[in-house]
LOMI-47773 format. One record per residue: residue number from 1; residue in three letters; x, y, z of N, C-alpha, C in turn. Coordinates in Angstrom, 3 decimals. Example, Ala and Ser with C-alpha at 12.3 -4.5 7.8 and 13.67 -1.06 7.14 Angstrom:
% residues 2
<rec nr="1" rest="ALA" n_px="13.190" n_py="-5.690" n_pz="7.800" ca_px="12.300" ca_py="-4.500" ca_pz="7.800" c_px="13.200" c_py="-3.300" c_pz="7.800"/>
<rec nr="2" rest="SER" n_px="12.850" n_py="-2.250" n_pz="7.080" ca_px="13.670" ca_py="-1.060" ca_pz="7.140" c_px="12.900" c_py="0.030" c_pz="7.870"/>
//
This chain:
% residues 130
<rec nr="1" rest="MET" n_px="59.821" n_py="70.484" n_pz="-3.904" ca_px="60.792" ca_py="70.433" ca_pz="-2.830" c_px="62.117" c_py="71.028" c_pz="-3.277"/>
<rec nr="2" rest="SER" n_px="62.466" n_py="70.806" n_pz="-4.530" ca_px="63.727" ca_py="71.357" ca_pz="-5.024" c_px="63.685" c_py="72.874" c_pz="-5.076"/>
<rec nr="3" rest="LEU" n_px="62.559" n_py="73.426" n_pz="-5.507" ca_px="62.442" ca_py="74.879" ca_pz="-5.542" c_px="62.476" c_py="75.475" c_pz="-4.140"/>
<rec nr="4" rest="ALA" n_px="61.869" n_py="74.809" n_pz="-3.186" ca_px="61.895" ca_py="75.295" ca_pz="-1.807" c_px="63.310" c_py="75.235" c_pz="-1.244"/>
<rec nr="5" rest="ALA" n_px="64.073" n_py="74.199" n_pz="-1.603" ca_px="65.451" ca_py="74.084" ca_pz="-1.119" c_px="66.339" c_py="75.152" c_pz="-1.748"/>
<rec nr="6" rest="MET" n_px="66.100" n_py="75.477" n_pz="-3.022" ca_px="66.906" ca_py="76.519" ca_pz="-3.665" c_px="66.497" c_py="77.913" c_pz="-3.191"/>
<rec nr="7" rest="ASP" n_px="65.254" n_py="78.075" n_pz="-2.777" ca_px="64.777" ca_py="79.370" ca_pz="-2.315" c_px="65.442" c_py="79.789" c_pz="-1.007"/>
<rec nr="8" rest="ILE" n_px="65.865" n_py="78.834" n_pz="-0.203" ca_px="66.499" ca_py="79.136" ca_pz="1.078" c_px="67.814" c_py="79.867" c_pz="0.871"/>
<rec nr="9" rest="GLY" n_px="68.561" n_py="79.486" n_pz="-0.138" ca_px="69.775" ca_py="80.202" ca_pz="-0.485" c_px="71.054" c_py="79.629" c_pz="0.086"/>
<rec nr="10" rest="THR" n_px="71.001" n_py="78.489" n_pz="0.753" ca_px="72.232" ca_py="77.885" ca_pz="1.261" c_px="72.864" c_py="77.016" c_pz="0.180"/>
<rec nr="11" rest="ALA" n_px="74.150" n_py="76.799" n_pz="0.322" ca_px="74.876" ca_py="76.014" ca_pz="-0.688" c_px="74.440" c_py="74.559" c_pz="-0.686"/>
<rec nr="12" rest="PHE" n_px="74.251" n_py="73.980" n_pz="0.495" ca_px="73.886" ca_py="72.561" ca_pz="0.549" c_px="72.478" c_py="72.322" c_pz="0.032"/>
<rec nr="13" rest="GLY" n_px="71.555" n_py="73.231" n_pz="0.311" ca_px="70.203" ca_py="73.086" ca_pz="-0.220" c_px="70.181" c_py="73.142" c_pz="-1.730"/>
<rec nr="14" rest="THR" n_px="70.955" n_py="74.064" n_pz="-2.298" ca_px="71.005" ca_py="74.192" ca_pz="-3.754" c_px="71.671" c_py="72.979" c_pz="-4.389"/>
<rec nr="15" rest="LEU" n_px="72.766" n_py="72.497" n_pz="-3.797" ca_px="73.431" ca_py="71.298" ca_pz="-4.330" c_px="72.516" c_py="70.079" c_pz="-4.251"/>
<rec nr="16" rest="GLY" n_px="71.829" n_py="69.932" n_pz="-3.127" ca_px="70.909" ca_py="68.806" ca_pz="-2.988" c_px="69.764" c_py="68.888" c_pz="-3.970"/>
<rec nr="17" rest="ALA" n_px="69.252" n_py="70.102" n_pz="-4.210" ca_px="68.159" ca_py="70.273" ca_pz="-5.164" c_px="68.614" c_py="69.911" c_pz="-6.572"/>
<rec nr="18" rest="ARG" n_px="69.808" n_py="70.330" n_pz="-6.909" ca_px="70.330" ca_py="69.986" ca_pz="-8.243" c_px="70.530" c_py="68.484" c_pz="-8.392"/>
<rec nr="19" rest="ARG" n_px="71.042" n_py="67.856" n_pz="-7.354" ca_px="71.232" ca_py="66.393" ca_pz="-7.411" c_px="69.900" c_py="65.676" c_pz="-7.506"/>
<rec nr="20" rest="GLU" n_px="68.921" n_py="66.140" n_pz="-6.754" ca_px="67.592" ca_py="65.527" ca_pz="-6.792" c_px="66.976" c_py="65.662" c_pz="-8.177"/>
<rec nr="21" rest="MET" n_px="67.117" n_py="66.825" n_pz="-8.787" ca_px="66.571" ca_py="67.016" ca_pz="-10.134" c_px="67.322" c_py="66.183" c_pz="-11.167"/>
<rec nr="22" rest="MET" n_px="68.632" n_py="65.980" n_pz="-10.978" ca_px="69.388" ca_py="65.143" ca_pz="-11.902" c_px="68.941" c_py="63.685" c_pz="-11.807"/>
<rec nr="23" rest="VAL" n_px="68.731" n_py="63.199" n_pz="-10.586" ca_px="68.263" ca_py="61.822" ca_pz="-10.409" c_px="66.877" c_py="61.658" c_pz="-11.042"/>
<rec nr="24" rest="GLY" n_px="66.010" n_py="62.641" n_pz="-10.847" ca_px="64.689" ca_py="62.588" ca_pz="-11.479" c_px="64.769" c_py="62.628" c_pz="-12.991"/>
<rec nr="25" rest="PHE" n_px="65.691" n_py="63.442" n_pz="-13.505" ca_px="65.892" ca_py="63.549" ca_pz="-14.953" c_px="66.340" c_py="62.214" c_pz="-15.544"/>
<rec nr="26" rest="LEU" n_px="67.148" n_py="61.461" n_pz="-14.816" ca_px="67.625" ca_py="60.173" ca_pz="-15.301" c_px="66.622" c_py="59.045" c_pz="-15.060"/>
<rec nr="27" rest="ALA" n_px="65.799" n_py="59.167" n_pz="-14.020" ca_px="64.896" ca_py="58.071" ca_pz="-13.668" c_px="63.571" c_py="58.118" c_pz="-14.422"/>
<rec nr="28" rest="GLU" n_px="63.101" n_py="59.303" n_pz="-14.777" ca_px="61.795" ca_py="59.388" ca_pz="-15.426" c_px="61.731" c_py="58.715" c_pz="-16.797"/>
<rec nr="29" rest="PRO" n_px="62.743" n_py="58.835" n_pz="-17.669" ca_px="62.669" ca_py="58.069" ca_pz="-18.926" c_px="62.643" c_py="56.560" c_pz="-18.705"/>
<rec nr="30" rest="ALA" n_px="63.353" n_py="56.085" n_pz="-17.691" ca_px="63.319" ca_py="54.657" ca_pz="-17.388" c_px="61.929" c_py="54.236" c_pz="-16.916"/>
<rec nr="31" rest="LEU" n_px="61.281" n_py="55.086" n_pz="-16.122" ca_px="59.927" ca_py="54.782" ca_pz="-15.675" c_px="58.955" c_py="54.769" c_pz="-16.855"/>
<rec nr="32" rest="LEU" n_px="59.128" n_py="55.691" n_pz="-17.784" ca_px="58.280" ca_py="55.686" ca_pz="-18.981" c_px="58.493" c_py="54.418" c_pz="-19.810"/>
<rec nr="33" rest="MET" n_px="59.732" n_py="53.967" n_pz="-19.910" ca_px="60.005" ca_py="52.731" ca_pz="-20.657" c_px="59.365" c_py="51.526" c_pz="-19.963"/>
<rec nr="34" rest="VAL" n_px="59.340" n_py="51.524" n_pz="-18.645" ca_px="58.670" ca_py="50.444" ca_pz="-17.909" c_px="57.183" c_py="50.415" c_pz="-18.270"/>
<rec nr="35" rest="ILE" n_px="56.561" n_py="51.567" n_pz="-18.275" ca_px="55.133" ca_py="51.637" ca_pz="-18.602" c_px="54.899" c_py="51.280" c_pz="-20.069"/>
<rec nr="36" rest="PHE" n_px="55.792" n_py="51.716" n_pz="-20.963" ca_px="55.642" ca_py="51.394" ca_pz="-22.384" c_px="55.783" c_py="49.900" c_pz="-22.644"/>
<rec nr="37" rest="VAL" n_px="56.704" n_py="49.239" n_pz="-21.960" ca_px="56.862" ca_py="47.784" ca_pz="-22.140" c_px="55.598" c_py="47.061" c_pz="-21.686"/>
<rec nr="38" rest="ALA" n_px="55.062" n_py="47.450" n_pz="-20.528" ca_px="53.825" ca_py="46.820" ca_pz="-20.054" c_px="52.673" c_py="47.113" c_pz="-21.009"/>
<rec nr="39" rest="ALA" n_px="52.643" n_py="48.312" n_pz="-21.581" ca_px="51.583" ca_py="48.648" ca_pz="-22.538" c_px="51.732" c_py="47.851" c_pz="-23.829"/>
<rec nr="40" rest="LEU" n_px="52.947" n_py="47.632" n_pz="-24.278" ca_px="53.148" ca_py="46.837" ca_pz="-25.489" c_px="52.781" c_py="45.373" c_pz="-25.286"/>
<rec nr="41" rest="ILE" n_px="53.088" n_py="44.833" n_pz="-24.115" ca_px="52.766" ca_py="43.428" ca_pz="-23.851" c_px="51.256" c_py="43.227" c_pz="-23.766"/>
<rec nr="42" rest="THR" n_px="50.572" n_py="44.145" n_pz="-23.103" ca_px="49.129" ca_py="43.996" ca_pz="-22.913" c_px="48.309" c_py="44.644" c_pz="-24.016"/>
<rec nr="43" rest="GLN" n_px="48.926" n_py="45.413" n_pz="-24.889" ca_px="48.292" ca_py="46.085" ca_pz="-26.021" c_px="47.202" c_py="47.061" c_pz="-25.597"/>
<rec nr="44" rest="THR" n_px="47.447" n_py="47.763" n_pz="-24.480" ca_px="46.560" ca_py="48.816" ca_pz="-24.013" c_px="47.379" c_py="49.813" c_pz="-23.201"/>
<rec nr="45" rest="THR" n_px="46.895" n_py="51.040" n_pz="-23.128" ca_px="47.590" ca_py="52.053" ca_pz="-22.333" c_px="46.830" c_py="52.390" c_pz="-21.051"/>
<rec nr="46" rest="SER" n_px="45.739" n_py="51.748" n_pz="-20.804" ca_px="44.970" ca_py="51.959" ca_pz="-19.582" c_px="45.637" c_py="51.204" c_pz="-18.427"/>
<rec nr="47" rest="LEU" n_px="46.006" n_py="51.926" n_pz="-17.372" ca_px="46.706" ca_py="51.273" ca_pz="-16.253" c_px="45.875" c_py="50.187" c_pz="-15.566"/>
<rec nr="48" rest="PRO" n_px="44.565" n_py="50.391" n_pz="-15.331" ca_px="43.791" ca_py="49.280" ca_pz="-14.759" c_px="43.733" c_py="48.063" c_pz="-15.684"/>
<rec nr="49" rest="ALA" n_px="43.645" n_py="48.292" n_pz="-16.989" ca_px="43.616" ca_py="47.172" ca_pz="-17.938" c_px="44.966" c_py="46.466" c_pz="-17.987"/>
<rec nr="50" rest="ILE" n_px="46.056" n_py="47.226" n_pz="-17.898" ca_px="47.387" ca_py="46.617" ca_pz="-17.859" c_px="47.528" c_py="45.733" c_pz="-16.631"/>
<rec nr="51" rest="THR" n_px="47.099" n_py="46.245" n_pz="-15.486" ca_px="47.186" ca_py="45.482" ca_pz="-14.236" c_px="46.341" c_py="44.222" c_pz="-14.302"/>
<rec nr="52" rest="GLU" n_px="45.126" n_py="44.354" n_pz="-14.804" ca_px="44.245" ca_py="43.188" ca_pz="-14.895" c_px="44.797" c_py="42.156" c_pz="-15.864"/>
<rec nr="53" rest="ASP" n_px="45.297" n_py="42.595" n_pz="-16.997" ca_px="45.827" ca_py="41.671" ca_pz="-17.998" c_px="47.055" c_py="40.926" c_pz="-17.469"/>
<rec nr="54" rest="LEU" n_px="47.962" n_py="41.654" n_pz="-16.822" ca_px="49.168" ca_py="41.004" ca_pz="-16.301" c_px="48.855" c_py="40.081" c_pz="-15.125"/>
<rec nr="55" rest="ALA" n_px="47.822" n_py="40.402" n_pz="-14.339" ca_px="47.464" ca_py="39.556" ca_pz="-13.203" c_px="46.777" c_py="38.272" c_pz="-13.643"/>
<rec nr="56" rest="THR" n_px="46.022" n_py="38.318" n_pz="-14.738" ca_px="45.287" ca_py="37.137" ca_pz="-15.196" c_px="46.006" c_py="36.376" c_pz="-16.300"/>
<rec nr="57" rest="ARG" n_px="47.143" n_py="36.868" n_pz="-16.727" ca_px="47.912" ca_py="36.209" ca_pz="-17.790" c_px="48.470" c_py="34.883" c_pz="-17.262"/>
<rec nr="58" rest="PRO" n_px="48.448" n_py="33.832" n_pz="-18.080" ca_px="49.014" ca_py="32.553" ca_pz="-17.620" c_px="50.511" c_py="32.689" c_pz="-17.358"/>
<rec nr="59" rest="LEU" n_px="50.967" n_py="31.896" n_pz="-16.415" ca_px="52.367" ca_py="31.943" ca_pz="-16.020" c_px="53.248" c_py="31.532" c_pz="-17.196"/>
<rec nr="60" rest="GLY" n_px="54.190" n_py="32.375" n_pz="-17.512" ca_px="55.084" ca_py="32.110" ca_pz="-18.630" c_px="56.382" c_py="32.859" c_pz="-18.456"/>
<rec nr="61" rest="LEU" n_px="57.295" n_py="32.604" n_pz="-19.350" ca_px="58.601" ca_py="33.238" ca_pz="-19.298" c_px="58.571" c_py="34.495" c_pz="-20.166"/>
<rec nr="62" rest="TYR" n_px="58.647" n_py="35.645" n_pz="-19.526" ca_px="58.654" ca_py="36.933" ca_pz="-20.211" c_px="59.930" c_py="37.680" c_pz="-19.812"/>
<rec nr="63" rest="PRO" n_px="60.994" n_py="37.559" n_pz="-20.588" ca_px="62.235" ca_py="38.254" ca_pz="-20.230" c_px="62.069" c_py="39.774" c_pz="-20.187"/>
<rec nr="64" rest="SER" n_px="61.220" n_py="40.304" n_pz="-21.049" ca_px="61.015" ca_py="41.752" ca_pz="-21.042" c_px="60.398" c_py="42.211" c_pz="-19.725"/>
<rec nr="65" rest="LEU" n_px="59.487" n_py="41.414" n_pz="-19.147" ca_px="58.907" ca_py="41.780" ca_pz="-17.859" c_px="59.927" c_py="41.663" c_pz="-16.732"/>
<rec nr="66" rest="ALA" n_px="60.838" n_py="40.713" n_pz="-16.838" ca_px="61.882" ca_py="40.579" ca_pz="-15.810" c_px="62.813" c_py="41.789" c_pz="-15.833"/>
<rec nr="67" rest="PHE" n_px="63.224" n_py="42.211" n_pz="-17.020" ca_px="64.083" ca_py="43.395" ca_pz="-17.124" c_px="63.323" c_py="44.660" c_pz="-16.733"/>
<rec nr="68" rest="THR" n_px="62.037" n_py="44.683" n_pz="-17.048" ca_px="61.216" ca_py="45.826" ca_pz="-16.665" c_px="61.077" c_py="45.903" c_pz="-15.150"/>
<rec nr="69" rest="ALA" n_px="60.887" n_py="44.773" n_pz="-14.496" ca_px="60.800" ca_py="44.759" ca_pz="-13.025" c_px="62.107" c_py="45.224" c_pz="-12.399"/>
<rec nr="70" rest="LEU" n_px="63.225" n_py="44.806" n_pz="-12.960" ca_px="64.525" ca_py="45.257" ca_pz="-12.461" c_px="64.689" c_py="46.763" c_pz="-12.656"/>
<rec nr="71" rest="ALA" n_px="64.300" n_py="47.266" n_pz="-13.824" ca_px="64.388" ca_py="48.701" ca_pz="-14.088" c_px="63.475" c_py="49.484" c_pz="-13.151"/>
<rec nr="72" rest="PHE" n_px="62.278" n_py="48.978" n_pz="-12.898" ca_px="61.371" ca_py="49.669" ca_pz="-11.987" c_px="61.921" c_py="49.689" c_pz="-10.568"/>
<rec nr="73" rest="THR" n_px="62.557" n_py="48.598" n_pz="-10.150" ca_px="63.157" ca_py="48.567" ca_pz="-8.815" c_px="64.264" c_py="49.606" c_pz="-8.690"/>
<rec nr="74" rest="ILE" n_px="65.079" n_py="49.740" n_pz="-9.717" ca_px="66.142" ca_py="50.745" ca_pz="-9.700" c_px="65.558" c_py="52.147" c_pz="-9.682"/>
<rec nr="75" rest="VAL" n_px="64.502" n_py="52.377" n_pz="-10.465" ca_px="63.849" ca_py="53.691" ca_pz="-10.466" c_px="63.236" c_py="53.978" c_pz="-9.098"/>
<rec nr="76" rest="LEU" n_px="62.600" n_py="52.989" n_pz="-8.493" ca_px="62.009" ca_py="53.168" ca_pz="-7.169" c_px="63.069" c_py="53.564" c_pz="-6.152"/>
<rec nr="77" rest="LEU" n_px="64.209" n_py="52.886" n_pz="-6.176" ca_px="65.280" ca_py="53.200" ca_pz="-5.225" c_px="65.883" c_py="54.575" c_pz="-5.487"/>
<rec nr="78" rest="ALA" n_px="66.024" n_py="54.935" n_pz="-6.741" ca_px="66.628" ca_py="56.229" ca_pz="-7.076" c_px="65.690" c_py="57.386" c_pz="-6.757"/>
<rec nr="79" rest="GLU" n_px="64.433" n_py="57.267" n_pz="-7.154" ca_px="63.485" ca_py="58.359" ca_pz="-6.950" c_px="63.166" c_py="58.588" c_pz="-5.481"/>
<rec nr="80" rest="ASN" n_px="63.245" n_py="57.546" n_pz="-4.675" ca_px="62.884" ca_py="57.671" ca_pz="-3.268" c_px="64.093" c_py="57.766" c_pz="-2.352"/>
<rec nr="81" rest="ALA" n_px="65.268" n_py="58.008" n_pz="-2.922" ca_px="66.496" ca_py="58.248" ca_pz="-2.156" c_px="66.778" c_py="57.117" c_pz="-1.174"/>
<rec nr="82" rest="ARG" n_px="66.878" n_py="55.912" n_pz="-1.691" ca_px="67.177" ca_py="54.762" ca_pz="-0.838" c_px="68.622" c_py="54.345" c_pz="-0.986"/>
<rec nr="83" rest="ILE" n_px="69.043" n_py="53.341" n_pz="-0.248" ca_px="70.441" ca_py="53.018" ca_pz="0.020" c_px="71.378" c_py="52.953" c_pz="-1.184"/>
<rec nr="84" rest="PRO" n_px="71.150" n_py="52.245" n_pz="-2.263" ca_px="72.204" ca_py="52.216" ca_pz="-3.290" c_px="72.472" c_py="53.582" c_pz="-3.920"/>
<rec nr="85" rest="VAL" n_px="71.468" n_py="54.428" n_pz="-3.995" ca_px="71.635" ca_py="55.735" ca_pz="-4.618" c_px="71.940" c_py="56.795" c_pz="-3.569"/>
<rec nr="86" rest="ASP" n_px="71.204" n_py="56.793" n_pz="-2.493" ca_px="71.352" ca_py="57.785" ca_pz="-1.436" c_px="71.067" c_py="57.113" c_pz="-0.101"/>
<rec nr="87" rest="ASN" n_px="71.750" n_py="57.542" n_pz="0.927" ca_px="71.518" ca_py="57.034" ca_pz="2.272" c_px="70.717" c_py="58.075" c_pz="3.035"/>
<rec nr="88" rest="PRO" n_px="69.437" n_py="57.807" n_pz="3.343" ca_px="68.624" ca_py="58.835" ca_pz="3.984" c_px="69.036" c_py="59.155" c_pz="5.419"/>
<rec nr="89" rest="SER" n_px="69.869" n_py="58.330" n_pz="6.025" ca_px="70.277" ca_py="58.601" ca_pz="7.404" c_px="71.660" c_py="59.246" c_pz="7.490"/>
<rec nr="90" rest="THR" n_px="72.219" n_py="59.650" n_pz="6.384" ca_px="73.556" ca_py="60.229" ca_pz="6.393" c_px="73.514" c_py="61.712" c_pz="6.722"/>
<rec nr="91" rest="HIS" n_px="74.623" n_py="62.201" n_pz="7.233" ca_px="74.783" ca_py="63.632" ca_pz="7.450" c_px="76.095" c_py="64.108" c_pz="6.845"/>
<rec nr="92" rest="LEU" n_px="76.604" n_py="63.364" n_pz="5.867" ca_px="77.792" ca_py="63.780" ca_pz="5.133" c_px="77.330" c_py="64.672" c_pz="3.987"/>
<rec nr="93" rest="GLU" n_px="77.746" n_py="65.915" n_pz="4.001" ca_px="77.206" ca_py="66.901" ca_pz="3.079" c_px="77.504" c_py="66.589" c_pz="1.620"/>
<rec nr="94" rest="LEU" n_px="78.618" n_py="65.934" n_pz="1.355" ca_px="78.989" ca_py="65.684" ca_pz="-0.032" c_px="78.211" c_py="64.542" c_pz="-0.670"/>
<rec nr="95" rest="THR" n_px="77.598" n_py="63.706" n_pz="0.134" ca_px="76.876" ca_py="62.559" ca_pz="-0.416" c_px="75.367" c_py="62.687" c_pz="-0.278"/>
<rec nr="96" rest="MET" n_px="74.888" n_py="63.760" n_pz="0.307" ca_px="73.449" ca_py="63.912" ca_pz="0.510" c_px="72.745" c_py="64.277" c_pz="-0.796"/>
<rec nr="97" rest="ILE" n_px="71.612" n_py="63.676" n_pz="-1.025" ca_px="70.751" ca_py="64.107" ca_pz="-2.116" c_px="69.443" c_py="64.599" c_pz="-1.499"/>
<rec nr="98" rest="HIS" n_px="68.692" n_py="63.671" n_pz="-0.931" ca_px="67.388" ca_py="64.042" ca_pz="-0.390" c_px="67.510" c_py="64.833" c_pz="0.908"/>
<rec nr="99" rest="GLU" n_px="68.433" n_py="64.447" n_pz="1.759" ca_px="68.558" ca_py="65.109" ca_pz="3.060" c_px="69.036" c_py="66.544" c_pz="2.936"/>
<rec nr="100" rest="ALA" n_px="69.749" n_py="66.870" n_pz="1.870" ca_px="70.207" ca_py="68.248" ca_pz="1.684" c_px="69.029" c_py="69.186" c_pz="1.435"/>
<rec nr="101" rest="LEU" n_px="67.945" n_py="68.648" n_pz="0.912" ca_px="66.757" ca_py="69.467" ca_pz="0.692" c_px="66.089" c_py="69.859" c_pz="2.006"/>
<rec nr="102" rest="LEU" n_px="66.310" n_py="69.055" n_pz="3.035" ca_px="65.590" ca_py="69.230" ca_pz="4.291" c_px="66.414" c_py="69.877" c_pz="5.391"/>
<rec nr="103" rest="LEU" n_px="67.608" n_py="70.337" n_pz="5.088" ca_px="68.496" ca_py="70.853" ca_pz="6.126" c_px="67.934" c_py="72.055" c_pz="6.872"/>
<rec nr="104" rest="GLU" n_px="67.220" n_py="72.904" n_pz="6.212" ca_px="66.759" ca_py="74.147" ca_pz="6.828" c_px="65.353" c_py="74.042" c_pz="7.416"/>
<rec nr="105" rest="TYR" n_px="64.770" n_py="72.856" n_pz="7.397" ca_px="63.413" ca_py="72.696" ca_pz="7.920" c_px="63.447" c_py="72.096" c_pz="9.313"/>
<rec nr="106" rest="SER" n_px="62.444" n_py="72.432" n_pz="10.105" ca_px="62.288" ca_py="71.845" ca_pz="11.428" c_px="60.804" c_py="71.837" c_pz="11.776"/>
<rec nr="107" rest="ALA" n_px="60.485" n_py="71.151" n_pz="12.839" ca_px="59.133" ca_py="71.083" ca_pz="13.396" c_px="58.123" c_py="70.601" c_pz="12.358"/>
<rec nr="108" rest="ARG" n_px="57.007" n_py="71.297" n_pz="12.225" ca_px="55.926" ca_py="70.797" ca_pz="11.374" c_px="56.284" c_py="70.828" c_pz="9.893"/>
<rec nr="109" rest="HIS" n_px="57.134" n_py="71.753" n_pz="9.464" ca_px="57.523" ca_py="71.795" ca_pz="8.052" c_px="58.387" c_py="70.587" c_pz="7.696"/>
<rec nr="110" rest="LEU" n_px="59.287" n_py="70.207" n_pz="8.589" ca_px="60.085" ca_py="68.998" ca_pz="8.373" c_px="59.193" c_py="67.761" c_pz="8.375"/>
<rec nr="111" rest="ALA" n_px="58.229" n_py="67.725" n_pz="9.267" ca_px="57.303" ca_py="66.590" ca_pz="9.311" c_px="56.514" c_py="66.478" c_pz="8.012"/>
<rec nr="112" rest="LEU" n_px="56.092" n_py="67.607" n_pz="7.465" ca_px="55.354" ca_py="67.573" ca_pz="6.197" c_px="56.239" c_py="67.108" c_pz="5.044"/>
<rec nr="113" rest="MET" n_px="57.491" n_py="67.543" n_pz="5.031" ca_px="58.427" ca_py="67.101" ca_pz="3.984" c_px="58.692" c_py="65.595" c_pz="4.092"/>
<rec nr="114" rest="GLU" n_px="58.879" n_py="65.109" n_pz="5.310" ca_px="59.093" ca_py="63.670" ca_pz="5.508" c_px="57.836" c_py="62.877" c_pz="5.149"/>
<rec nr="115" rest="TRP" n_px="56.695" n_py="63.441" n_pz="5.443" ca_px="55.435" ca_py="62.782" ca_pz="5.101" c_px="55.274" c_py="62.716" c_pz="3.589"/>
<rec nr="116" rest="ALA" n_px="55.634" n_py="63.778" n_pz="2.895" ca_px="55.561" ca_py="63.779" ca_pz="1.435" c_px="56.490" c_py="62.715" c_pz="0.845"/>
<rec nr="117" rest="ALA" n_px="57.689" n_py="62.573" n_pz="1.417" ca_px="58.623" ca_py="61.539" ca_pz="0.943" c_px="58.064" c_py="60.141" c_pz="1.218"/>
<rec nr="118" rest="ALA" n_px="57.423" n_py="59.961" n_pz="2.366" ca_px="56.823" ca_py="58.663" ca_pz="2.685" c_px="55.665" c_py="58.344" c_pz="1.741"/>
<rec nr="119" rest="LEU" n_px="54.861" n_py="59.350" n_pz="1.405" ca_px="53.767" ca_py="59.133" ca_pz="0.462" c_px="54.280" c_py="58.787" c_pz="-0.937"/>
<rec nr="120" rest="LYS" n_px="55.375" n_py="59.414" n_pz="-1.326" ca_px="55.974" ca_py="59.108" ca_pz="-2.627" c_px="56.452" c_py="57.655" c_pz="-2.660"/>
<rec nr="121" rest="LEU" n_px="57.116" n_py="57.206" n_pz="-1.586" ca_px="57.554" ca_py="55.814" ca_pz="-1.500" c_px="56.359" c_py="54.874" c_pz="-1.506"/>
<rec nr="122" rest="PHE" n_px="55.295" n_py="55.233" n_pz="-0.796" ca_px="54.089" ca_py="54.405" ca_pz="-0.760" c_px="53.464" c_py="54.284" c_pz="-2.146"/>
<rec nr="123" rest="ASN" n_px="53.389" n_py="55.381" n_pz="-2.880" ca_px="52.808" ca_py="55.361" ca_pz="-4.226" c_px="53.637" c_py="54.502" c_pz="-5.173"/>
<rec nr="124" rest="TYR" n_px="54.959" n_py="54.653" n_pz="-5.138" ca_px="55.801" ca_py="53.828" ca_pz="-5.991" c_px="55.662" c_py="52.350" c_pz="-5.614"/>
<rec nr="125" rest="SER" n_px="55.575" n_py="52.059" n_pz="-4.322" ca_px="55.417" ca_py="50.659" ca_pz="-3.891" c_px="54.092" c_py="50.089" c_pz="-4.354"/>
<rec nr="126" rest="CYS" n_px="53.024" n_py="50.875" n_pz="-4.284" ca_px="51.718" ca_py="50.403" ca_pz="-4.752" c_px="51.734" c_py="50.133" c_pz="-6.252"/>
<rec nr="127" rest="ILE" n_px="52.395" n_py="50.991" n_pz="-7.007" ca_px="52.510" ca_py="50.756" ca_pz="-8.452" c_px="53.309" c_py="49.482" c_pz="-8.710"/>
<rec nr="128" rest="GLY" n_px="54.350" n_py="49.263" n_pz="-7.937" ca_px="55.176" ca_py="48.062" ca_pz="-8.114" c_px="54.457" c_py="46.789" c_pz="-7.754"/>
<rec nr="129" rest="PHE" n_px="53.619" n_py="46.829" n_pz="-6.722" ca_px="52.883" ca_py="45.632" ca_pz="-6.310" c_px="51.708" c_py="45.329" c_pz="-7.234"/>
<rec nr="130" rest="ALA" n_px="51.236" n_py="46.338" n_pz="-7.950" ca_px="50.068" ca_py="46.144" ca_pz="-8.820" c_px="50.431" c_py="45.470" c_pz="-10.106"/>
//
């Protein structure tokens, strides 16, 4: 999406693409640390095994999992352009991140871009609930 926004050649598309890539650059190491903490606790790197182990683990106090859940929530909000990081319903050009990528799209192309963003949010939510 960032490459498509920069390909259009408008200033707002390019600024939004750069902001989106910066947010991704900052959020991806945090997401990796979330996965590494879960892998260290469960002593496996298989995602189904991590999920099964954490779901069947007896209830206990795990501060590392609490901080990991908080970090994952922040990553989810940042990567999916939600309210604390970005307001998806804004039209203020200086504060747009995700919406600046979509300024030049309309009709079915805009629908596909919005659908891709919805699928990304759905995937992050499924990972968070698992």
